[in-house]
N, C-alpha and C positions, 0 to 999 in steps of 0.2 A: 594504443594501449589496451589489453585485454580485460574486457568487462569480469570483475570478480563476483563469483555466485553468492549473494546473501544468504540463500536458503535452500535445501535440495529437498525434493519429496516427489510427490505425483499428485496427478489432477484423477480424481475417481467420479465417474459417471456410471450407475448400476454396475456392473461387475467389471468394468474396463478400468486398469489401472495406466496413466501414462507418466512415466518418471521424467520429472523436469527439474531444472532450476530456475530460480529467482533473480534478476538482475535490475538493479534501479532504473528507471527510465529519465529520472532527473537529476540536476546537480543543482547544489546552492551556487550560484554565482552574484550574489549580493556582497556588499562591503561587510569583513569581518574586523570590527573594532576590537581589539584586546585591551584591558586595564595593564598599565606600567606604573612602577613606582618611578617618578620623575628623578629623585634622590639617586637611584642604583640601576634603574631599568630593569628592574626584576618585575615578571609577571605578576600580578594582583589576582588573587582568588577571592572566595566568598567565604565567612566563616560563620559557625552556628551560633547565634546569638540569642539569648533570652530577652524578648522584646520588653519585659517589664523590669528587670534589672539592668539590662545592657551589658551582661557578663557572657563571657564565651561558655559553652557547656561542651562536654564530651558526646561523642556518637554513643556511648552506653546509656547515657540518660536522657536519650531521646525515644519516645513512642510514639505511634501514629493513633490518631483518633478521628473520628468522623461527628461532624457539627449536626446534630438534629432538631436543636432549637436555639435560640439565642442565647450563646454563653454555655450551652449544655452538650457536652461529648461523650461518644462510646468509644472505649479505648480498645482497641484490638491489638493482639499479640502478634509476633513475625509468624508463629506456626498458624494461627488462624487465618492469617491473610494468604498464606503460603498455601494452604488447604483450598482457598477459594480459586486460587489459579486453574485455567483450563487446563485439561490434558494435552500435551504436545503430541499430535499424531502424525507431524510431517505430511498432512494430505490437503489438497486443496478438494475440498467435499462440494460437488455441485448438488445443490437441492432442488433447484428447478431450471426453467427456461423461460424466459419472457420475450415478447418482442423487443427489438434494440431501440425502439422510441420511447419505451415505456418508463426509463429512468431520468428524472429532470436532473439536470447539470448540478443543482446545489449540493446532492449527494455525494458527487465525485470527491474524491479526497487526495489520494496519491497513487500513481500509477507505478507498474513495475513490468518490466520486459519477462516473459516465460519463453525459455527454451529447451526443448527435447534433450535428453542426455540418456547416455547408453542405447539401446535398440527402441527407443520410443517414436523415431521420425516418422513413421508411417500411421501409426495411430493419432499422433499429434496432427498431422495433415488432414486425417479424416474428421476430428472433431473441428478444425479450422475451416475447413471446407464447407461441412454441414452446417455451421453457425452461417457461413456467409450465405448460403444458397437459402436456408430457413429465415433468414433476417431476424436471428434470435442472438441471445446472450445468456450466460449462464450467470445464474447467483449461486454463491457459495461462502462456506464458512472456511477458514484459514486461522491457525493459531502460528503467531510469530513472535518469538521470544517471548514466551508466556502470555502474551496478550491476544485477544481473540478479536478476530476482525470479521465484519461481513464485507463481501467484496463481489464484483461482476466480471466475468471473463469474456474479453470483447476479441473477436477477429479483426485484424489490422494489417492489410498488405500481406506479407509473407508469414506472420507471426501472431501470436496470441498476447494480449495484454490484460494482465490482473490489475483492477484498479481497485483500491481499497475505498470503502463506501461510509459515510457517516450514518449511524443509526438514525432511525425514525425519530426517537426521543430527542437527538441533538440538532433537530431540524426546528427552527423558529415558525410560527405561523404568521402569514402576513394579512390575516383576518382585521387585526386592528390599523393596518395602513390606510390611509385615504387613497384608494385608486381608482381609476377611471372604470367605469361599466365595460364590461365585456360586450364587444360588437361594435362596429363602426357606427352604426344607427345610434343605439344608447349612449355611446360617447360623444354624439353630435358631431360627427366628421361627414364633411359633405364630399361627393365623389369628385368634385375637381381637385379638393385637398389630398383625398386618397391617390388620384391619377399623378398630381405634382410629385407627391412623396414618392410614389412608386418610381418615376422616372428619375428622380434623384438617386434614388438607390441603385437603379440600375446602371446609371452612368458612373457610380463610383463603385461598381462591384469587379471583381478581379480573382484570382488565384491566390489562394493561402500560401504566405512565401514569408515565414517568421524569421528569417534573416534580415527583413526590412526593417525590424523592429528592435531596440535596444533599451537599457536601464539608463537614462541621460544623467542620473546621479553617479551611477557606479563609473561611467565614461568619465565625468568631470573629476571624479575624486581620484581616479587611476592616472589621469593627466598629471594632476597635481603630485601623486607619487612619483612619476617619472620626472618630473622637473626636478625634484628633490634630489632622486637619485644622481640626476647628472650634474649637479649643483654640491654632490658629495655629503648632503645632509642625512646621514644613516645611523642609527643607533644598534648597537650590539646588543642583543637579548637573548640570554641563555635560558632555554625552555627545559623544565624537568621531564625526564625519560617516561616515555609511555609502553603500556605492554604491546607486546606483538599480539597482530590479530591473526588468528587461524580459521580455518574453515573446515567444517566436518566433510565427510564422504558417505554417500548413501547411493545404493543402487536398488533397481528392481528388473526382475525378468518378464519377458511379455510372452503371453502364452497366444495361442491363436485366436487371432481378433475376430474373425467371424463367430467362432464358438463362444466367444465372450458375448458379444453382441445377442447371438441367439437365446444364451442364457439369460441376459438381462431382461429381454422382452418376455420370455416367458414368465421370468417373476415379477414382472408388472402386473400379471393376472393372479399371482397367489404364490406359494413356495411350492417348489417342486414334490410331485405324490412321491411316497415310498415305492420301491419297485420300478419308477419309471426310468429305464435305461437310457430313453432319449436325452433326459434332463442331467445325467452325469457324464461328464466328461472323461476320455480316457486317462488311465493313471499316468501314462507317460507325458501327458498336456498340462498336469495340474501345476500349477504357479507355486514357486515358493516364493514367498514375499519377505524381504528382510526389512527390518526396521532401521529406518536412516537414522543415521547420528546426527543428532542436535547441532546446528552451526554455534561456534563459540560467540559468544558476545563480541561486539566491538570495544576497543578500548574507548573509557570515557572521554566525551568530547571537552574540548577546553572553555571554561565558562567564558560567555562574551559580554559585553556592555549592551544594555537594550538601546 
């Protein structure tokens, strides 16, 4: 089954734009328990309930507030919240490049595959191979469905992966944890202990083969499901209709790659001087940048029990 593009836009660094599409690199394979009414086998959802009165209230009577002290809230209108949303640019804007060993694993949150679209294969390959040779990754910002993300652009095999990062403010410090001192001597480790540990690690070392590992809980649950299906223990559940998912289309024209790279390098030293003919590209090579259409939001997911 072909991978559906979740987002279309461009990677931007310097004056270079690479038209790309974003594809999910993972899938949820856990067990999805839905709530059902045992009397009628109807799906069960959540209601908007006033926690004090226990009564259901309508959507029109709900406002959003931010707690700043115990029991004290600041109420924000829908217009005020909408005004704070980041502007959708459909661009993965690379702000800097860092060594590929600088980002701790704790910052990694969600990976996406990036694929070139239109005529972006050559410049896509240029960025991928340059990152591989320099052992660098790109730090970028991207807005997906009105939410701004910090991200890292990583070369991997034949492609590029965009991995969303957690913001620094969301990472807890481990200063309060009782950890051993850094360094084998400071931690009280002997040479013999280190040697034996190294030998054990060497004996257990092999190639990464993810297919060797599976979720035992999921496997056991699905075995029960198959057994019940075999015994004919199946209930019919009618689900409400869901909105059709649509995807937007976007495009971008690629101008001469060498010219873009030269202009990007010149701009690193300052803006082009007036009258500098070398800094001005021929009119026939001027890029026409089209604003990609935003991808329609996916249909709301079904509520599931914790």
